[in-house]
C-alpha beads as a LAMMPS data file, in Angstrom:
LAMMPS data file: protein, C-alpha beads

422 atoms
421 bonds

1 atom types
1 bond types

-500.0 500.0 xlo xhi
-500.0 500.0 ylo yhi
-500.0 500.0 zlo zhi

Masses

1 110.0

Atoms # bond

1 1 1 -29.461 -23.978 -14.224
2 1 1 -29.549 -25.634 -17.117
3 1 1 -32.073 -24.552 -20.024
4 1 1 -34.160 -28.070 -20.354
5 1 1 -36.601 -27.879 -23.870
6 1 1 -40.228 -28.219 -24.106
7 1 1 -40.824 -32.234 -24.335
8 1 1 -44.288 -31.215 -25.745
9 1 1 -45.748 -32.289 -28.648
10 1 1 -45.895 -29.261 -30.279
11 1 1 -41.893 -29.435 -31.257
12 1 1 -42.125 -32.639 -33.189
13 1 1 -45.866 -32.307 -34.859
14 1 1 -45.621 -28.796 -37.189
15 1 1 -44.439 -30.784 -39.840
16 1 1 -46.569 -33.890 -39.762
17 1 1 -45.440 -34.739 -43.083
18 1 1 -42.059 -34.923 -42.133
19 1 1 -42.974 -37.015 -38.990
20 1 1 -44.295 -40.337 -40.219
21 1 1 -44.620 -43.591 -37.626
22 1 1 -41.456 -45.115 -38.321
23 1 1 -39.214 -41.882 -38.714
24 1 1 -38.936 -41.764 -34.890
25 1 1 -35.718 -42.665 -34.806
26 1 1 -34.558 -39.978 -36.819
27 1 1 -36.527 -37.942 -34.148
28 1 1 -34.886 -38.996 -31.394
29 1 1 -31.178 -37.854 -32.853
30 1 1 -32.573 -34.265 -34.103
31 1 1 -34.075 -33.574 -30.622
32 1 1 -30.639 -35.154 -29.435
33 1 1 -28.285 -32.768 -31.349
34 1 1 -30.693 -29.831 -30.595
35 1 1 -31.204 -30.150 -26.931
36 1 1 -26.889 -31.672 -27.025
37 1 1 -26.306 -27.364 -28.973
38 1 1 -28.114 -25.568 -26.994
39 1 1 -26.396 -27.148 -23.811
40 1 1 -23.351 -26.618 -25.771
41 1 1 -24.240 -22.842 -26.553
42 1 1 -25.147 -21.725 -22.993
43 1 1 -22.352 -23.285 -21.077
44 1 1 -19.640 -21.069 -23.676
45 1 1 -21.501 -18.265 -23.178
46 1 1 -21.457 -18.527 -19.576
47 1 1 -17.814 -19.741 -18.411
48 1 1 -16.731 -16.633 -21.109
49 1 1 -18.936 -14.364 -19.373
50 1 1 -17.874 -11.674 -16.668
51 1 1 -18.158 -13.785 -13.831
52 1 1 -16.244 -16.793 -14.875
53 1 1 -13.193 -14.135 -15.289
54 1 1 -11.928 -14.578 -11.619
55 1 1 -11.119 -10.543 -10.415
56 1 1 -10.749 -7.596 -12.163
57 1 1 -8.951 -4.214 -11.703
58 1 1 -12.286 -1.595 -11.770
59 1 1 -11.291 1.721 -10.912
60 1 1 -13.476 2.427 -7.993
61 1 1 -11.634 3.842 -4.620
62 1 1 -9.499 1.019 -3.324
63 1 1 -11.566 -1.995 -4.412
64 1 1 -11.453 -4.453 -7.369
65 1 1 -14.006 -6.205 -8.338
66 1 1 -14.287 -9.482 -8.122
67 1 1 -16.603 -10.380 -10.748
68 1 1 -16.999 -14.110 -9.378
69 1 1 -19.117 -12.826 -6.399
70 1 1 -20.707 -9.648 -7.985
71 1 1 -19.266 -7.606 -5.014
72 1 1 -16.975 -4.455 -4.623
73 1 1 -13.900 -5.824 -2.513
74 1 1 -11.688 -3.145 -0.580
75 1 1 -8.260 -4.523 -0.702
76 1 1 -7.676 -2.680 2.483
77 1 1 -10.447 -4.543 4.809
78 1 1 -9.166 -8.286 5.433
79 1 1 -7.340 -10.579 7.544
80 1 1 -3.734 -12.561 6.961
81 1 1 -3.712 -16.516 6.515
82 1 1 -1.230 -18.737 6.331
83 1 1 1.214 -18.697 3.828
84 1 1 4.067 -21.821 3.439
85 1 1 5.426 -20.455 0.214
86 1 1 7.510 -17.521 2.065
87 1 1 8.577 -14.429 0.493
88 1 1 9.567 -13.314 -3.065
89 1 1 13.163 -12.474 -1.748
90 1 1 15.704 -13.177 0.584
91 1 1 18.358 -10.589 2.668
92 1 1 20.483 -12.420 0.343
93 1 1 18.917 -11.238 -2.840
94 1 1 20.984 -8.491 -4.550
95 1 1 19.358 -5.946 -3.444
96 1 1 19.169 -2.852 -1.269
97 1 1 18.356 -3.622 3.125
98 1 1 18.810 -1.569 5.556
99 1 1 20.536 -3.268 7.776
100 1 1 18.061 -2.116 10.959
101 1 1 15.320 -4.015 8.754
102 1 1 17.338 -7.316 7.846
103 1 1 16.277 -9.247 10.626
104 1 1 17.482 -12.384 9.151
105 1 1 21.114 -11.192 8.438
106 1 1 21.441 -10.963 12.183
107 1 1 19.690 -14.030 13.742
108 1 1 16.408 -13.865 14.073
109 1 1 15.418 -17.332 15.267
110 1 1 11.931 -17.815 14.038
111 1 1 11.078 -17.391 10.390
112 1 1 6.381 -18.135 10.620
113 1 1 6.158 -14.361 10.301
114 1 1 7.188 -14.346 6.517
115 1 1 4.763 -16.891 5.749
116 1 1 1.394 -14.704 5.788
117 1 1 -0.321 -13.585 3.055
118 1 1 -3.209 -10.567 3.594
119 1 1 -6.552 -11.631 2.162
120 1 1 -9.270 -8.737 1.468
121 1 1 -12.216 -9.956 2.870
122 1 1 -13.974 -10.759 -0.325
123 1 1 -11.270 -11.353 -3.152
124 1 1 -7.935 -11.689 -3.359
125 1 1 -4.938 -9.439 -3.831
126 1 1 -2.737 -11.077 -6.888
127 1 1 0.968 -11.329 -5.594
128 1 1 3.214 -9.033 -6.799
129 1 1 4.242 -9.726 -10.621
130 1 1 7.751 -6.919 -10.829
131 1 1 6.927 -7.477 -15.054
132 1 1 3.756 -5.754 -14.825
133 1 1 4.746 -3.669 -12.440
134 1 1 7.956 -2.334 -14.676
135 1 1 5.490 -2.296 -17.496
136 1 1 3.049 -0.048 -16.236
137 1 1 6.098 2.464 -15.108
138 1 1 7.301 1.828 -18.772
139 1 1 8.062 5.682 -19.240
140 1 1 7.167 7.098 -16.161
141 1 1 8.441 7.841 -12.509
142 1 1 7.277 7.314 -8.749
143 1 1 9.062 8.929 -5.553
144 1 1 8.697 8.136 -2.415
145 1 1 8.581 10.769 0.160
146 1 1 9.119 10.664 3.928
147 1 1 10.975 9.555 6.708
148 1 1 12.484 5.843 7.559
149 1 1 9.603 3.719 7.042
150 1 1 8.528 5.869 3.371
151 1 1 12.540 4.192 2.919
152 1 1 11.134 0.782 4.157
153 1 1 8.467 0.782 1.658
154 1 1 10.826 1.616 -1.139
155 1 1 13.186 -0.868 0.208
156 1 1 10.308 -3.370 0.071
157 1 1 9.588 -2.110 -4.098
158 1 1 13.726 -2.061 -5.237
159 1 1 13.678 -6.255 -3.870
160 1 1 11.114 -7.566 -5.498
161 1 1 11.751 -6.214 -8.718
162 1 1 14.731 -7.061 -8.405
163 1 1 13.592 -10.564 -9.380
164 1 1 13.168 -9.229 -12.263
165 1 1 15.426 -6.870 -13.357
166 1 1 18.775 -5.234 -12.455
167 1 1 18.632 -1.281 -11.713
168 1 1 21.137 0.973 -11.877
169 1 1 21.604 4.097 -8.820
170 1 1 22.062 7.288 -9.956
171 1 1 22.813 9.012 -6.949
172 1 1 24.680 7.063 -4.582
173 1 1 25.160 8.707 -1.474
174 1 1 23.394 6.462 1.521
175 1 1 22.440 8.909 3.373
176 1 1 21.497 11.547 0.726
177 1 1 18.331 13.752 1.781
178 1 1 18.045 12.546 -2.663
179 1 1 18.342 9.586 -3.941
180 1 1 17.359 7.839 -7.254
181 1 1 17.459 4.966 -9.337
182 1 1 16.912 4.146 -12.843
183 1 1 15.353 0.772 -15.074
184 1 1 16.610 1.289 -18.293
185 1 1 14.647 -1.524 -19.646
186 1 1 12.081 -0.005 -18.974
187 1 1 13.181 3.916 -18.706
188 1 1 11.700 4.389 -15.250
189 1 1 13.190 5.922 -12.498
190 1 1 11.796 5.866 -9.006
191 1 1 13.059 8.015 -5.887
192 1 1 13.393 8.512 -2.105
193 1 1 13.497 12.004 -1.157
194 1 1 13.752 11.939 2.528
195 1 1 11.406 14.879 4.661
196 1 1 11.595 13.953 8.847
197 1 1 7.567 15.957 8.673
198 1 1 7.173 16.842 5.435
199 1 1 7.137 21.044 6.112
200 1 1 10.820 22.568 7.256
201 1 1 11.984 21.329 10.068
202 1 1 15.573 21.683 11.754
203 1 1 16.775 20.131 16.080
204 1 1 16.147 23.009 17.738
205 1 1 18.865 21.782 20.835
206 1 1 21.378 19.232 20.487
207 1 1 23.702 17.070 22.679
208 1 1 20.158 16.252 24.824
209 1 1 18.279 12.677 25.393
210 1 1 15.429 13.539 22.754
211 1 1 16.349 16.206 20.906
212 1 1 13.620 18.670 20.512
213 1 1 12.622 19.751 17.021
214 1 1 11.649 23.486 15.373
215 1 1 8.816 22.417 13.278
216 1 1 7.786 25.225 10.585
217 1 1 4.078 23.836 10.192
218 1 1 3.415 26.558 7.234
219 1 1 6.636 25.758 4.674
220 1 1 6.709 23.188 3.160
221 1 1 10.322 21.063 3.035
222 1 1 11.528 22.701 -0.124
223 1 1 14.357 19.541 -0.232
224 1 1 11.460 17.154 -1.390
225 1 1 8.942 19.772 -3.498
226 1 1 11.180 21.698 -5.469
227 1 1 11.749 17.903 -7.243
228 1 1 8.770 15.984 -8.213
229 1 1 6.697 18.617 -10.202
230 1 1 7.560 16.031 -13.324
231 1 1 6.499 13.251 -11.006
232 1 1 4.549 11.180 -12.662
233 1 1 3.088 9.329 -9.232
234 1 1 4.084 10.366 -5.469
235 1 1 3.852 8.769 -1.858
236 1 1 4.107 9.837 0.742
237 1 1 3.974 9.372 4.202
238 1 1 5.625 10.629 7.253
239 1 1 4.464 9.388 10.989
240 1 1 7.083 8.743 14.067
241 1 1 8.556 11.822 14.245
242 1 1 5.500 13.547 14.741
243 1 1 5.650 12.147 18.307
244 1 1 8.872 13.087 20.306
245 1 1 9.202 16.811 21.337
246 1 1 8.333 19.316 19.057
247 1 1 8.056 23.523 18.796
248 1 1 5.822 25.052 16.714
249 1 1 5.892 28.053 13.877
250 1 1 3.804 29.457 11.891
251 1 1 4.313 32.689 10.012
252 1 1 7.488 32.787 11.403
253 1 1 6.603 32.669 14.716
254 1 1 6.635 29.782 17.830
255 1 1 2.580 29.377 18.671
256 1 1 3.198 26.560 21.327
257 1 1 5.049 23.087 21.732
258 1 1 4.176 19.489 21.931
259 1 1 6.233 17.440 25.323
260 1 1 7.866 20.425 25.505
261 1 1 7.766 20.919 28.950
262 1 1 8.129 24.700 28.996
263 1 1 6.232 27.426 31.163
264 1 1 4.946 30.036 29.129
265 1 1 4.539 28.513 26.235
266 1 1 0.982 26.934 24.804
267 1 1 0.986 23.289 25.072
268 1 1 -0.582 22.001 21.662
269 1 1 -1.615 18.553 20.643
270 1 1 -0.089 15.838 18.408
271 1 1 -2.776 16.036 16.500
272 1 1 -2.263 19.944 15.229
273 1 1 1.203 19.409 14.174
274 1 1 0.227 16.040 11.765
275 1 1 -2.704 18.378 10.678
276 1 1 -0.683 21.480 10.187
277 1 1 2.306 19.703 7.615
278 1 1 0.091 17.523 5.958
279 1 1 -2.798 20.375 5.015
280 1 1 0.860 22.597 3.813
281 1 1 2.080 19.732 1.687
282 1 1 -0.936 18.448 -0.028
283 1 1 -1.250 22.788 -0.638
284 1 1 2.331 22.566 -1.919
285 1 1 1.491 19.773 -4.262
286 1 1 -2.078 21.839 -5.689
287 1 1 0.089 24.942 -5.974
288 1 1 2.641 23.310 -8.373
289 1 1 1.858 25.194 -12.034
290 1 1 3.075 21.523 -13.393
291 1 1 2.405 19.113 -11.362
292 1 1 -0.312 16.061 -13.232
293 1 1 0.689 13.233 -11.085
294 1 1 -0.751 10.825 -8.465
295 1 1 -0.402 11.388 -5.102
296 1 1 -0.319 8.361 -2.990
297 1 1 -1.042 8.622 1.012
298 1 1 0.416 5.565 3.024
299 1 1 -1.579 5.528 5.877
300 1 1 0.128 5.619 9.324
301 1 1 1.431 2.077 11.060
302 1 1 1.760 2.004 14.563
303 1 1 4.371 0.569 16.344
304 1 1 3.457 -2.042 19.035
305 1 1 5.850 -1.909 22.347
306 1 1 3.816 -4.379 24.989
307 1 1 4.887 -3.709 28.697
308 1 1 5.849 -0.345 28.440
309 1 1 6.820 2.645 26.042
310 1 1 9.754 2.244 23.548
311 1 1 12.731 3.976 26.436
312 1 1 10.480 2.007 28.968
313 1 1 11.125 -1.955 28.916
314 1 1 8.675 -1.925 26.382
315 1 1 8.677 -4.876 24.304
316 1 1 7.749 -6.671 20.151
317 1 1 8.424 -10.318 20.984
318 1 1 5.281 -11.981 19.079
319 1 1 5.646 -14.640 16.304
320 1 1 2.346 -14.673 14.634
321 1 1 -0.311 -12.019 13.964
322 1 1 -2.842 -10.727 16.298
323 1 1 -6.457 -12.677 15.225
324 1 1 -8.631 -10.145 13.391
325 1 1 -11.193 -10.348 16.654
326 1 1 -8.549 -9.407 18.589
327 1 1 -7.380 -5.889 16.351
328 1 1 -7.630 -2.765 18.488
329 1 1 -6.514 0.160 17.344
330 1 1 -5.539 2.945 20.247
331 1 1 -7.389 5.877 20.072
332 1 1 -4.102 7.190 19.903
333 1 1 -3.845 6.476 17.000
334 1 1 -7.054 5.763 15.486
335 1 1 -7.303 9.737 15.790
336 1 1 -3.845 10.367 13.994
337 1 1 -4.904 8.084 11.226
338 1 1 -7.981 9.822 11.186
339 1 1 -6.092 12.942 10.793
340 1 1 -3.986 12.330 7.741
341 1 1 -7.332 11.079 6.448
342 1 1 -9.292 14.166 6.316
343 1 1 -6.093 16.093 5.221
344 1 1 -6.461 13.988 2.325
345 1 1 -10.013 13.859 1.364
346 1 1 -9.808 17.507 1.215
347 1 1 -6.859 17.940 -1.117
348 1 1 -8.804 15.504 -3.324
349 1 1 -11.827 17.937 -3.319
350 1 1 -9.436 20.489 -3.754
351 1 1 -7.480 18.797 -6.865
352 1 1 -10.565 17.804 -8.627
353 1 1 -10.696 21.688 -9.440
354 1 1 -7.391 22.071 -10.000
355 1 1 -6.375 20.019 -13.044
356 1 1 -8.263 16.806 -12.095
357 1 1 -5.368 16.411 -9.696
358 1 1 -5.607 12.873 -7.882
359 1 1 -5.273 11.651 -4.807
360 1 1 -5.610 8.144 -2.795
361 1 1 -5.622 6.349 0.107
362 1 1 -3.065 2.987 0.192
363 1 1 -4.352 2.521 3.920
364 1 1 -2.315 -0.521 5.414
365 1 1 -3.267 1.027 8.689
366 1 1 -5.478 -2.196 10.361
367 1 1 -3.334 -4.569 8.040
368 1 1 -0.285 -3.325 9.950
369 1 1 -2.459 -3.574 13.628
370 1 1 -2.408 -6.819 13.289
371 1 1 1.104 -7.526 12.182
372 1 1 3.179 -7.213 15.936
373 1 1 5.141 -10.225 14.734
374 1 1 6.638 -7.738 11.694
375 1 1 8.880 -5.925 13.667
376 1 1 13.035 -5.932 14.113
377 1 1 13.266 -5.996 17.810
378 1 1 16.301 -7.239 18.810
379 1 1 17.918 -8.677 15.250
380 1 1 18.214 -5.066 13.555
381 1 1 21.762 -5.224 14.226
382 1 1 24.773 -7.433 15.852
383 1 1 24.269 -8.987 18.804
384 1 1 28.019 -6.899 20.253
385 1 1 26.198 -3.439 19.035
386 1 1 24.880 -3.726 22.781
387 1 1 21.369 -1.672 21.868
388 1 1 18.758 -2.073 24.361
389 1 1 15.607 -0.236 22.662
390 1 1 14.206 -2.264 20.261
391 1 1 12.622 -1.538 17.070
392 1 1 8.678 -2.280 17.092
393 1 1 8.004 0.607 14.573
394 1 1 10.102 -0.503 11.127
395 1 1 9.786 -3.728 9.445
396 1 1 11.238 -6.591 8.431
397 1 1 12.760 -7.537 4.841
398 1 1 11.613 -9.482 3.291
399 1 1 8.207 -9.112 6.198
400 1 1 4.549 -7.573 5.842
401 1 1 5.965 -4.275 4.667
402 1 1 5.715 -6.115 0.668
403 1 1 2.465 -6.253 1.036
404 1 1 1.844 -2.488 1.148
405 1 1 3.876 -2.746 -2.478
406 1 1 1.009 -5.583 -3.621
407 1 1 -1.425 -3.549 -2.935
408 1 1 0.492 -0.457 -4.692
409 1 1 0.279 -2.527 -7.875
410 1 1 -3.337 -2.968 -7.997
411 1 1 -3.673 0.721 -7.414
412 1 1 -1.629 1.525 -10.145
413 1 1 -2.931 -0.784 -12.212
414 1 1 -6.915 0.821 -11.422
415 1 1 -5.588 4.297 -12.870
416 1 1 -3.979 2.511 -15.709
417 1 1 -7.611 0.832 -16.223
418 1 1 -9.106 4.130 -15.996
419 1 1 -7.284 6.429 -18.305
420 1 1 -7.235 3.041 -21.070
421 1 1 -11.365 1.291 -20.338
422 1 1 -10.538 -0.795 -23.426

Bonds

1 1 1 2
2 1 2 3
3 1 3 4
4 1 4 5
5 1 5 6
6 1 6 7
7 1 7 8
8 1 8 9
9 1 9 10
10 1 10 11
11 1 11 12
12 1 12 13
13 1 13 14
14 1 14 15
15 1 15 16
16 1 16 17
17 1 17 18
18 1 18 19
19 1 19 20
20 1 20 21
21 1 21 22
22 1 22 23
23 1 23 24
24 1 24 25
25 1 25 26
26 1 26 27
27 1 27 28
28 1 28 29
29 1 29 30
30 1 30 31
31 1 31 32
32 1 32 33
33 1 33 34
34 1 34 35
35 1 35 36
36 1 36 37
37 1 37 38
38 1 38 39
39 1 39 40
40 1 40 41
41 1 41 42
42 1 42 43
43 1 43 44
44 1 44 45
45 1 45 46
46 1 46 47
47 1 47 48
48 1 48 49
49 1 49 50
50 1 50 51
51 1 51 52
52 1 52 53
53 1 53 54
54 1 54 55
55 1 55 56
56 1 56 57
57 1 57 58
58 1 58 59
59 1 59 60
60 1 60 61
61 1 61 62
62 1 62 63
63 1 63 64
64 1 64 65
65 1 65 66
66 1 66 67
67 1 67 68
68 1 68 69
69 1 69 70
70 1 70 71
71 1 71 72
72 1 72 73
73 1 73 74
74 1 74 75
75 1 75 76
76 1 76 77
77 1 77 78
78 1 78 79
79 1 79 80
80 1 80 81
81 1 81 82
82 1 82 83
83 1 83 84
84 1 84 85
85 1 85 86
86 1 86 87
87 1 87 88
88 1 88 89
89 1 89 90
90 1 90 91
91 1 91 92
92 1 92 93
93 1 93 94
94 1 94 95
95 1 95 96
96 1 96 97
97 1 97 98
98 1 98 99
99 1 99 100
100 1 100 101
101 1 101 102
102 1 102 103
103 1 103 104
104 1 104 105
105 1 105 106
106 1 106 107
107 1 107 108
108 1 108 109
109 1 109 110
110 1 110 111
111 1 111 112
112 1 112 113
113 1 113 114
114 1 114 115
115 1 115 116
116 1 116 117
117 1 117 118
118 1 118 119
119 1 119 120
120 1 120 121
121 1 121 122
122 1 122 123
123 1 123 124
124 1 124 125
125 1 125 126
126 1 126 127
127 1 127 128
128 1 128 129
129 1 129 130
130 1 130 131
131 1 131 132
132 1 132 133
133 1 133 134
134 1 134 135
135 1 135 136
136 1 136 137
137 1 137 138
138 1 138 139
139 1 139 140
140 1 140 141
141 1 141 142
142 1 142 143
143 1 143 144
144 1 144 145
145 1 145 146
146 1 146 147
147 1 147 148
148 1 148 149
149 1 149 150
150 1 150 151
151 1 151 152
152 1 152 153
153 1 153 154
154 1 154 155
155 1 155 156
156 1 156 157
157 1 157 158
158 1 158 159
159 1 159 160
160 1 160 161
161 1 161 162
162 1 162 163
163 1 163 164
164 1 164 165
165 1 165 166
166 1 166 167
167 1 167 168
168 1 168 169
169 1 169 170
170 1 170 171
171 1 171 172
172 1 172 173
173 1 173 174
174 1 174 175
175 1 175 176
176 1 176 177
177 1 177 178
178 1 178 179
179 1 179 180
180 1 180 181
181 1 181 182
182 1 182 183
183 1 183 184
184 1 184 185
185 1 185 186
186 1 186 187
187 1 187 188
188 1 188 189
189 1 189 190
190 1 190 191
191 1 191 192
192 1 192 193
193 1 193 194
194 1 194 195
195 1 195 196
196 1 196 197
197 1 197 198
198 1 198 199
199 1 199 200
200 1 200 201
201 1 201 202
202 1 202 203
203 1 203 204
204 1 204 205
205 1 205 206
206 1 206 207
207 1 207 208
208 1 208 209
209 1 209 210
210 1 210 211
211 1 211 212
212 1 212 213
213 1 213 214
214 1 214 215
215 1 215 216
216 1 216 217
217 1 217 218
218 1 218 219
219 1 219 220
220 1 220 221
221 1 221 222
222 1 222 223
223 1 223 224
224 1 224 225
225 1 225 226
226 1 226 227
227 1 227 228
228 1 228 229
229 1 229 230
230 1 230 231
231 1 231 232
232 1 232 233
233 1 233 234
234 1 234 235
235 1 235 236
236 1 236 237
237 1 237 238
238 1 238 239
239 1 239 240
240 1 240 241
241 1 241 242
242 1 242 243
243 1 243 244
244 1 244 245
245 1 245 246
246 1 246 247
247 1 247 248
248 1 248 249
249 1 249 250
250 1 250 251
251 1 251 252
252 1 252 253
253 1 253 254
254 1 254 255
255 1 255 256
256 1 256 257
257 1 257 258
258 1 258 259
259 1 259 260
260 1 260 261
261 1 261 262
262 1 262 263
263 1 263 264
264 1 264 265
265 1 265 266
266 1 266 267
267 1 267 268
268 1 268 269
269 1 269 270
270 1 270 271
271 1 271 272
272 1 272 273
273 1 273 274
274 1 274 275
275 1 275 276
276 1 276 277
277 1 277 278
278 1 278 279
279 1 279 280
280 1 280 281
281 1 281 282
282 1 282 283
283 1 283 284
284 1 284 285
285 1 285 286
286 1 286 287
287 1 287 288
288 1 288 289
289 1 289 290
290 1 290 291
291 1 291 292
292 1 292 293
293 1 293 294
294 1 294 295
295 1 295 296
296 1 296 297
297 1 297 298
298 1 298 299
299 1 299 300
300 1 300 301
301 1 301 302
302 1 302 303
303 1 303 304
304 1 304 305
305 1 305 306
306 1 306 307
307 1 307 308
308 1 308 309
309 1 309 310
310 1 310 311
311 1 311 312
312 1 312 313
313 1 313 314
314 1 314 315
315 1 315 316
316 1 316 317
317 1 317 318
318 1 318 319
319 1 319 320
320 1 320 321
321 1 321 322
322 1 322 323
323 1 323 324
324 1 324 325
325 1 325 326
326 1 326 327
327 1 327 328
328 1 328 329
329 1 329 330
330 1 330 331
331 1 331 332
332 1 332 333
333 1 333 334
334 1 334 335
335 1 335 336
336 1 336 337
337 1 337 338
338 1 338 339
339 1 339 340
340 1 340 341
341 1 341 342
342 1 342 343
343 1 343 344
344 1 344 345
345 1 345 346
346 1 346 347
347 1 347 348
348 1 348 349
349 1 349 350
350 1 350 351
351 1 351 352
352 1 352 353
353 1 353 354
354 1 354 355
355 1 355 356
356 1 356 357
357 1 357 358
358 1 358 359
359 1 359 360
360 1 360 361
361 1 361 362
362 1 362 363
363 1 363 364
364 1 364 365
365 1 365 366
366 1 366 367
367 1 367 368
368 1 368 369
369 1 369 370
370 1 370 371
371 1 371 372
372 1 372 373
373 1 373 374
374 1 374 375
375 1 375 376
376 1 376 377
377 1 377 378
378 1 378 379
379 1 379 380
380 1 380 381
381 1 381 382
382 1 382 383
383 1 383 384
384 1 384 385
385 1 385 386
386 1 386 387
387 1 387 388
388 1 388 389
389 1 389 390
390 1 390 391
391 1 391 392
392 1 392 393
393 1 393 394
394 1 394 395
395 1 395 396
396 1 396 397
397 1 397 398
398 1 398 399
399 1 399 400
400 1 400 401
401 1 401 402
402 1 402 403
403 1 403 404
404 1 404 405
405 1 405 406
406 1 406 407
407 1 407 408
408 1 408 409
409 1 409 410
410 1 410 411
411 1 411 412
412 1 412 413
413 1 413 414
414 1 414 415
415 1 415 416
416 1 416 417
417 1 417 418
418 1 418 419
419 1 419 420
420 1 420 421
421 1 421 422
């Protein structure tokens, strides 16, 4: 509300000698000037206050502060809204897209799945700014650790950054367990470490329809943990590989199995193996004496097979997001999610005691539950390949997976703000 000056005579009568009868025009001019000055002063201070400066980054959890609403905004609570402008890049952009997620290359007929944006409930998620990301990463390093969905996010980031500057791939073996890219202009290193289960694992049997694997739940995968000690940021994730037949080992001995269908072996559920793998991985980071980086857990994303499991005729043919009010994360996927989050929270508490190590949650489970339209389905390979099983677990590139990196950028800005509050 605009301030209104008092109109009583007390404003103009303290100095009667200056207010003769014939000076009314002068008095009116003075009052008008006073009113104008007050209005300008009030408007300037209001418009330049934090209330009118839109969204700023605030270092509280996964939230940014929408100061125009004076509320904390959770980046990961929201809905998908139409965005007709489409993606930042295409499959023709000079970057790295795995053919199995290159949906447009292999003839996906619809493009509406590209025209949605994630909208948090109480603010807007800013568009990805490649230059801003690289400026934040100047002189730093970031590594993705995990399975093919981790690679999915990595390749999204490579393509988003390709709209700004070229990278130089340091390691060239496409199926190597370790790959690395370098952005010379920003002295920024980006890496990917392939690890199915994060802990040590190996094939238990070969030449079977679905390979049974040995998983050593108390032994971290040395192929990544020995390489990340000097990284500034880690993005860790794993999920789908825990859903197949597994033989669980601890202290070198078989303690049970999941879906192994073998007599005289204790049945252990998938949640036990999932819990122990993350516990072992986070403890390994806590025990790295020189590690000072920030670890992000990118949460589990569900597959969207309908009308049957992946090997029983299941499909994912939808072309639009699921309305928020219809979202239902199954109890199975919900427990997988809560299992890994509980281990992250335990590591977060322990990290505060050990060199102040930080563990953060890149919470994408609920937003991706709403996107059954974002999978490659049958468009991750040429039609001539005659592959009958659709891919309803990975994500098309470009596609909704790009939102993970938009959120990651905002979280990195929060961390930078917490180090330098100016």
